[in-house]
N, C-alpha and C positions, 0 to 999 in steps of 0.2 A: 135449557135457557140458562145462559152464565150467570153466576149469584151476583148480587149486587151488594155496595155495601150496605152493611148493615143498618148503621146509625142515622141512615138518610130515611127521613120519612116526608118532609115538604118542601116542595120546589118553587120558588117565585123568581120567575122571568120579566124584568122591567124594560119593555118595549117589543111591539107584536111585528118585528119586523121578521125578515127570514130565519134570521139566527134564534130569536128567541121561540119563534113558533114551532118549528122544525127540532131544535133540543126537545122543546117540551112533550110534543108528539112521540117524540122516539123514547124519551124516557117513560114517558106513560106505556108505551105498548110493549116495552119490558118490562116494566114493573107495574102494573096495575094498581097495587095497592099506596104506590106515590100518591101524594097529594101536589098536583100541580097545578099553578095559577099564573097565566099572562095578564101582564097591567098594560094596558096601550092608551097614548092619548087622543088618538082621534078614532072615528067611527071606525066600523067594520069594511066598507067601501070606500074609506078616503085613502090616496093614494096620490102621489107626487112625481111618481115618475109615468115612464112610458112601456117601453119590452125591457127586457133581460136576456142575455146571452150565455147560453151552457154548454159545453162539450160534449162528446159521447163518453168520455172517461167521466167528467161528473154527472151524469146520467148512470151510469156502470156501479158508481159510488152509493149514488141514491137507490137503486135497484138492490144492492147487497144490505144497506142499512134498515128499508121499509119496501117491499117490493110492492104493498099497495099504494100508499101515498107516489112513489113513483111512476106507477102506470098512469095516476089521476094526472099527473103533471103531463107523461108524453104524450097523454091520448090530444092535449090542448096545443102542442108544439106544433108552430111551422119552422119547417127546414127549408134550407139553401147550400149551396153549394159553391157557387163561385165568388168571387169578390172582383169588384170593377171600380176602376180608377180614371176620373176624368180630369183633366190637364192641360191646359196652354191648347185648347181645342182638340184635344186626343183623347184615345181612351185606350186601354189596356184590359183584359179582363182573361183573370185564371181561376182556374177549378180546381176541384178535391179538398177543399176546405171544412166542410163538413158541419154547419151552424144549425144550433136551434134555438127558436125565441121565442118567448111567450108572455105575455102581458103582465108586470109587476102586479097589477091589481087582480089578475086571475091567478097567478100564482099565491099570491097570499090569501086570497078565499080558499084556495084548495088546501092550503094548511089552516086555516081556521076552522073549515069543516072538517077536516080531519081530526084536529084537535077536540073539538066537540065529542065528533061521535067515539075517540076513546075516553072523555070522559076529564080532558083536561078544561080547568075553569078559566075564561076568556072574560076580563074586565075593561068596555072601552071608554072611551071618554074620560080616563082618570089622568090628571097630568101631575106625574109623581116629582115632587121637589125634595122630597125627603125620605131615600131609601129606607135608612135604618127603622123610621118610622111605619113604613110599609111591610118592611121585616118582621116588626113585630108586631102588627099588625093581624100577619099570616101565620105567623108561629114559625117562619121560615128555617131551615137548617141550610139552605142554600141559595143566595141570590146570584143571577145571572144578569150582569149588565148588559143586556143587548139592546139599551135606549140612543144607537145610531151614530151619526156621524161627531153630530154636537153633542155628546153624552155630556149630561150633569154629574154624574158617578164618577167618570173619568175625570172631570175636573176638581170634584171634590175631594176626592183622594191623589192629585196628582202628583203630590209631594211621594208619595207609594209609587204610582202605574210609572209616574215619570215622561208622557205624554211628549214626544216630537211633533210638533204640527208645522207643516212646510205650503205654505200658502205657493202656488204654483203661478206662473207667466201669464199665461190665458185665460182670456175669457169665456164662459162657455153659455148657451141657453139649452136646456132640453124638452124639444117640442114634438109635436106629433103631426102626422099628414093621414089623408085619405089616398095619397098617393102611394103605391102598392111597388115592392122594387122586388125584381127576381135575382137580386146580387144583394151582395153587401157591398154597399158604394161610397166609395170616397170622391168628392167633387171639391174640385181647389179652384178659388175664383180671386183675382188679382183685382185690388181698387187702386185708386190715386195715391192710398195711403199704407197697403201692406194688402197681406193675403188673409184670405176667411176659409176655413175648410168645414165639410158637412161630414158627419157619420150617419148614415141611413142604413137603417134596414126593418126588414115587415118582420112583426111579429105576431099577428093574427090575421084573418082574411082580408080585412080591407084597412087596416091601420100601420102604420110605420113610425118607427122613432127617427127624428129628424134634430140630431146635435149640431148646432152650427158655433163654431170656437173660431178665436181671433189672437193675436198678442192682445195685451192692456193696451198699449200704446196707439194700435191699429183702432182700438176699441174705441176708445176716448177722441183718436183726431175726427174718428166718425159723427160724433156727438152723444153715441148709443148710451151712455154715464148720462144724459140729458134725458133720454127721452123716455116717454112712458109706455107702457107694453105693447099697445096697439099701435104705435108709430115704428117699434123696434121690430115688430113681426112684419107689419109691411115692406119695410127695407130689408129682412133676410128673403122676403118672398119674392121681392124684385131681383136680388141678387141670383137667387138660385131658382129662377122662375123655369128656366130650360130644363129642369129635372124635376118640376112637381107636376108637370102635366095639367097645369091649370087647375090645382088643388090649392087649399090654402094651408097655411102652419096652423097649429093648435097649440094653444098652452093650458096647462090643468094648473096653473098656479096663479089664477087670475086673481086671486085675494092678495097678492103683493104688487105694491106700488113701486112707479118710478120704475128704475132699472136693476131693481133688487132681484129678480129672476134671474140676470145675467151672474155668475160666480166664478172664482177661482177655485179651482181643485185644490182641496188640502189633503196633502199627504200625513197621514197619520200612522206613527209607531209609537209603542209603549216599549218599554224596557221592563216591564213587569205586568203580570195578568192580571194577578190574584190577590186579593188583600182581605184579611181578619178585622171585622167590627164588632165592637160590644152592642147584643142586644137583648137588652133587659136580664144582664150578667151572662149570656151564653156568648160564646165566641163563634161567630157568621161568618163565612165565605162568602165573600164578594168577587165574582169571576168576570172578566172582561171577554165580550163576545162580538164577531162580526163589527163592524164600521166602528164600534166603540172603542176596539182595540186595534184596528188598522184600515187602512184604505187604500184600493189599487186604482189606480186612472182607470178612465172608462175607455180609454182607446186598446186596452186588452180585456177589458169586460169581465172581468174577475171577480169583483166585489160582491156579487150575490154565491158565486163558488166558493169564496172563501168563507163566507157567514156559514153555508151549509156543510160545511167540511169542517169547520170549528165545531159545529152542531156535531156532527155525527163522531168527531175525534172523542170530546170530552164524555159522551153517551160510552162507547165503546171501551172506552179507558174505567169507568164505572161499572161496567160491565165484567170487567177482569176481577171485581172484588179489591179489597184491602181497604186500608183509611182513607179518609177525605183528602190529605194533605198530600199523600203520596199520588193519590189520582190526578191533583190539581197541579202537582209539581210536574208528570209526566206530560199532561196537556199542553201545558204553558212551554216545556222543552221543545216538544215537539213539533207543535203548532208554528212557532215564532220562527223553525228553521225554515217550514215548509212558506209560511209567511214571506218571510226575506226574500227567498228565490221569487217570488212573485212579483215581490215590489221591485227588487233587481233589476226584471225586466220591465216592469210597469214605468220603473224612473226613465231607461232607454225609449221606450215609447211615449213617453210625456214630451222627453226635452226634442224626439224628433218632429212633434207637433209644434212644439214650441219654437223651433227653429225652421218649418217649411221654409222661408226665405233663401236658407242656407244653400239646398238643394235644386232650386229654381232653374238655377243654368244648366241642369240637367236634361238630356231628351227623355221623354215620357218613359220610354223603357226602360231606363236605368232608375228613374226616378219611382217608378212603380214599384221595381224590383228593391230600391230601398226601403221604401214602405212597409214590404211585405217582411223584410229580415230586419225591420228597425229594434227588436227587443233583443236581438242576438240568440233568439229562442227558437225561432226556423232558420234552420239552416238551408245553405243550396241542396244537397241530396235530399233535406224533408220536402222542398219544393219540388222535385222530382219526382218522389213517390205522389205529389198530390195532383200534378197535371206536366207528366212526361212529355208531353207535346209542348206547350206553351215553353218550359224551362231551355229544352233543344233549341225553340226559336230563337228564346234571349240569348243563348250563348252563341251561335250562331251571330245574332245582331252585333254582339259585343268584339267579337274577334274579327269581324267583317269579312267572314270567311266561311270555312268550315269551322262548325260546331267543335269546340276545346274546353276542358275543364278550364274557367279562368286565370287558375294560378298557372296554368300553364303556357299563356299568353306571352309572345314577347315583346319586349322593351325598348325602346329607342330612347337613349338620354344622352343627347349630344351626341357625340362621335360615337357611342358606343352603346354595342345591341346586348341587351341581355335575353339569353334563350328564353327563360321564366320569369316568374316573378316571385322567386324564394331566395331568402338570402341568410347565408349562415352567420348569424351574429357574431360579432366579436366577444369573447368568452376568455377569460383570465386562465391559462392553465400553469401559470406557477413555474415553470419550468426552462428559463432562462438562467443563463449563466453571466455575472456581467452585463447583463442585456442583451446577450447573444444569444439568436435563437439556437438551440439543441436540434438533434433528427425529432426527438419528441414533435416538436410543433412541425416541421417535414412531414410526417406520418398523419399526424392530426390534421392538418388542411389537407394535405394532398389527397386522403379516403374521405373526406366531406367534398371535394372538388370533383370526385369520382361518383357524387353518391346522388349528383342529378340537380345538384341546386343551382341557380344562376349566376351565385356570385358568392366568394368564401371571406370572410375579414378576419384581418388578424386582431389579435385582443390588443386593447389598448396599449400602446409604444409610446414612450416618454421622448422628448427632446433633451433630457439632461437625466444625469445620473440624481438626481436627488428628486426628478420628479417621478419615477418609477412609485409603485405601491408597494410593492414588496420586493425584498432582492432578488424575486424570482421571475419579474415582469420584464418584459423587452425593452429596449430601447433602440432609437435609431441617432444617432449621435458620432459613432465613431465608422471606421473600415472594415473592421471585423465584422459588426451588426449589419452593415450594410452587405457585404460577401455572403453572409449566411441567409440574410431576406432573399438575396439573389435567387440564390438556389431553390430556393422555396417558390419564387413566381416563376422560374423555368420551370421547374416540375408540373405544376398547374398549368403552364402555358402551352406545355408541349404534350401532355398525356391526357387533357380535359378539354370539354369546350367553355370549363368554366372561367369567370373572371376571377379576379383578387381584386380586394380592397385594404386599405390600410389606415387602421385608426391612430390618429395620433391625440395623446392627451395627458396633462400634468395632473398627477394626484393632488396637489396642493395639501388641505389641512387631514386627510386620510393616506398621506403618505409614510413610509418609515413602518409600515406593518408587518404581521405575521401572514403566511400562506395561507392563502383560504381552507385547506384541511386541518390548518392549526387553530388559533383561536381569531377569525375574521374580526378585522379592523381594530384590534388589539395591537400596541405598540412591540417595538420588537424587545425582546427579552436583554440583548446589549448589540451596542453598535447602530445606533438609532443616527438618523441625519436630522439636519435641520430644515425647519417645513415652513411654506410660505403659501398666503393667500391675501384675499381683499381685506379681511381684517382680523386681526389677533384674537380668532376665536375657536377652541379648540371643537374638535367634532365630539369629543365626549369626556366626560372627568377625566379619565385615567389617558384621554390622548396628549399629545404635546400641544402646546399653547404656538400657533405657526405666527412667523411676523408679517405685518404688513406690508406688502409691497411698496417701495418706493418706483418713482417714476423711472430712476435708474435701473431697477431691475426688473422693470416691465418692458422697458426697452430690451433687454438683452435676452429676457425669453422669448418675446417677439421674433428676434433675430433668431433664437434658436430652434422656434418653429417653423420659421422660414427655412434654415438649414436643412432640416430634416425633409421639410417639404421635398427640396430640391432633390435629396437621395432617393425619395419615393417615388418622385418623376424619371429620374435615371435608371433605378431600378425596374419599373415599367407597370408598378403596380396600376391598375386600370381605373381605380375610384380614390376617393380620399377623404374621410371622415375627420372633422375636430370636434372632439369629445366635450361638451359644453353642459354636460349632466350629471346627475349624482353626488353633488357636493366636493367635487374635484376642484381644482384650482380654477377655472375659467366659471364654473357655476358657482363657485365662491360669491364671484362679481354680479349673479346674477339675480341671485337672490337675497331679499331684506331679510330673511332670517340667518344669513352669512356675512351679509355687504353693512357694515356701518361706518362707513368712510365719509368724510364731509366734504373732500375734495370734489372734482369735477368727475368723479368715478363712483359716487355714491348718491344716496337719496332717489332720485326720480328712475322709473324704470327705463328711461333714456339715457341718465348716467350709468347706471347699473351695465347695460349693454354695452357701453361704450369702449373698453377695452377689450373684451371677447371680440366685438366688430374690428378692433384693428388689426387685432391677428388674424381673423379671418381673410380680411381683405389684401393682407399681406401676402398670405398662403394661395389666394385665388391670384392673384398677380402672375405669382411664381407658376402653380401649377397649369402645365399645359391646357389650351382653352378648350380642348376637341374633349377632355376629360372631365366628367363629373365631378361634384364636391356634394359632402352634404354635410349636418351638424346633428349632432344628439344633443338634445333638450329635456328639460326633467318640467313635463309641463304641470306637472302639480306637484307642491311640498307637501301637500298632506297634512300640514300641521299648522297651526293659528298663525297670521300674521303672514304667511309665506305668500308665494306666488301660486296662482291658480290658472284655471283655463282660461279666463279673460288676460292675463297675463300673458300667458303662453303664444296667444295669439299674434299679440302683440310683436314678442320676440321674433317668431318666425316672420311677421312683416319686415324688420328691419335684415335680417338676415337674406331674404328673399331679395331685398333693394341693395344687400352687397355683394348679390351674385350666386347665391347658393341655389341649389337644383333641387335637394330634397330635404326635407327635416324628419330626422329619424326620433320618432317622440315615443319616450321612455316615462318616467315620474320619479318621484321619490328619493329617497337615499342621502335627500340633503341635509337631516339632522337625524340623531338617532329618538328624538318624538316624534317622527312623521307616524301616522296611522292612518294607511292606504287601505281603502277597500277593496279587498282582491276578490275575484271571479275569473272565470274563463274571458278572455279577451278585454279583458278590465282596462287596459289602456287604449284600445280602440277608438273610443270615442272620443278621443283626444285627438287623434289623428285624423279623423275624420272630420274633426271642426276645421282642424288648421289647414286640410287639405281644400275643404268645401267653401271656408271664408276668404282663407289667402288666398286661394290658387296657387298655391306652392305644391309640389308632389310630396308625399309622404312615404313612411315606413312604419306600418306597425311591428308592432312587439309587445309580449308579455302574453301568458297562458296563451298562444296560440297552439295547439296541440296536434291538430286534425286537418287532414286534405280540405276535409269538409268546412271548417272553418277559414280556412284560406281562401277558398275558392269564394266564399260568403262577405269575405272583406274586400278583395277585387273586382268581385261582380257588382257589390252595391257602392264603389268609388269612395270606399271608407277609406284605403290606401291605395300607393300604386305597386308595393313591394310588401311581403311580409318576412320579417326576420325571426329565424325561430332558432330558439337557443337551447334549453335543457333536451328536448328533444332529439337535436342532433348530437348532443354529449352521449345518449344515450344508442342513438342510431345513425353511423355516416352517413347509410343510405336513406335515411328517412323523406326525402323525395321520390325516390327509384319504390320505396315501399309503399308509400301512401299513393302513388300513381298507381300501380298495380293495384291497389284496395279498389280503385273506381274502374280497372279494366282498361283503362286509356292506354293507348302505345305510342301516345302524342310526348314523348320523353325520350330521350340519348339515353342508351345505357352503354359502359365502355364495352368495348367486343368481346374480352376476354369474358365477359361472365354473360353473354346472351344466352348460353345451356341452363344458368340458373335462374335468368329472368323467364323462360319459357314456363320452366317446372313451377316457379311463382306464380305466375298467373293462372295456370290449371290448378292449382292446388288452392287458391282463394276463391275460383270459380267454382270449384265444387264446394267450398264451408258456403258461398252465399247462396247456393242451389237449396243447401239443407237448411239454412237460415231461414229461408222464403218459403219453403214449404212447411217448417214449423211455423212461420206466422200466419200462412194461410189456412193453418187448423185451427185458427181460433184468437190471434190475437188481433188488437184493433188498433188503429192511430192513436198516439197520445198526444193532441193538439192543447195548446192552450188555448182558454176560449176567445184569445186572440184573434183581431179582427185584421 
């Protein structure tokens, strides 16, 4: 047995939920000399939940932590494999999801019985109002605050723990039924006021959890906020009667009056998890665990998982020995990261269910796929592992013919056909001379055009000398530049099936700065040129203060954009994009952080959009009607007082009305104060929202690094194109290589490279066969508890 911390003698767990009970029994099992007490306000058999869901991975963790407890829990599990979605009169069923459910009451009873068998003291029907007094009573060396979602201890020391509680938008009620379901069931029903959804799953031989959820405004519109429990339950029974098979819905919270059992889910996250308090002259650590420290929305079913794994982690940390403060510091550091991962997935899942209406224009096939991948943790290939036949059928449905990876489906936009859904993002290379593209840009874009992408984009190119970001940036305002670009476009068209797009933009307050590999966004050491912006606000303290544009300057710049548009059309670019993001000149009009004008171009969002729309309309009128145009926007400023996703939706609507075909959805870089929440595909939810609320095609960009991610985005209808940036810098043939990993031949290789293609496919196939053999030797699928 590992050596426990020597100065730990007595442990007090306040709260007898899964976290407190499991931590108590683990510590007692590993160090029998410890005095461990769990104090719980309810009676032993009281519980106000129904069933909980765990995954194979969590079961493995339980077996490693305490095999006897894991066996007791495992014997009580109800297993199922499928997910079934009911929507608009249809249904979709997919398998391979591998869930286990157990009644919350039975789980707690097992943990209670195991605690008693090990010698843990359980104290019930004790409502703890003063943790310090109780710690003194039991002479505790360590207090575990496992007192749940509405933790009094967390609230008492809120200035230290710094909790952030976010009440989500839907109302839900946790019910049960004796109708049994052979699959995890999602049922969606539309009423005159909006959509309701049910999450239903069986957890023992004759009982299922049945959660009913709807947006707050729909809940109120039906008067559910004024109904007593029996009336509200009858309302739900009538709505979901077709799924209940004549069975009733049951509440185990009958002690609550009125509509109090309909709650809004509180997302809880704490900045700190540990705090020392004085107990009769001793410094005693108080440690948050389970729902007291964090919550994860029930739609990914991870609350109990997180609680149990908190307990395992802290127990394991104590088993390593060392002083208490070191143990607690390591616990908080590791668990806070793991919880953040789950909460990020839970946030995506929560927002999907809060915005079901956004997806109801989809056919049930895509609606179900979007639901299954809503958290961005379950991917396209993960679904293939779960249910190969179902996913193959979905790919065939999506393509309207042969099943192909979604990112390889062609796309028709106006008169332009793209061979697939992969775009090489506009990326600054800082390699022009006086705005003239050099041979580097020819090789750079030419290589990527040969690399399998459907369309490659030139980096942001200025219509004026002063609109360049750096002295190394490209321009399109004279004949020499036009000739250089003509050479590049001709090469792409003559030597590949890729298309090529031009992105026009003016740097505004972020201009006259150093090359990207020097000091990014910092002013030139000498030779700076004057800057323009919506308002005289510098991008940073060290940057120049730009001049606020006059109407005369606005007219001139609009005409310069127009002239560059005509040059781009003459050259033969297939697509034109206007850059209105990242704090550049046109973006400086859009954001309230950078637009402080008091004329008709400032103030309301409509006014702030006025000049960018004026420029766009002029360009659209000059650009050939058969060729597409897009606009890149920052969908979120990631800074207080800036634009948010709500504003992005309205901005997209304005540009759609002006004739825009695609919104290229980026975010941030408006201000140095921005604090983006990074993660894989972290900007895709913005593209998803704009596409499905505004009804305009979108381009997803940002931390998309694998074909699996691109396939998931396209298949779920979150975007119509995926813009790949940094991966394309590292690998010009990213599209070809990622397709080879899929062993798909639905991509065109340059004929000069065919022998290399065949060798790559063979080598990848060998590697995959070896990996599959190793996995078959003992690896298990690693799902979330996600439904």
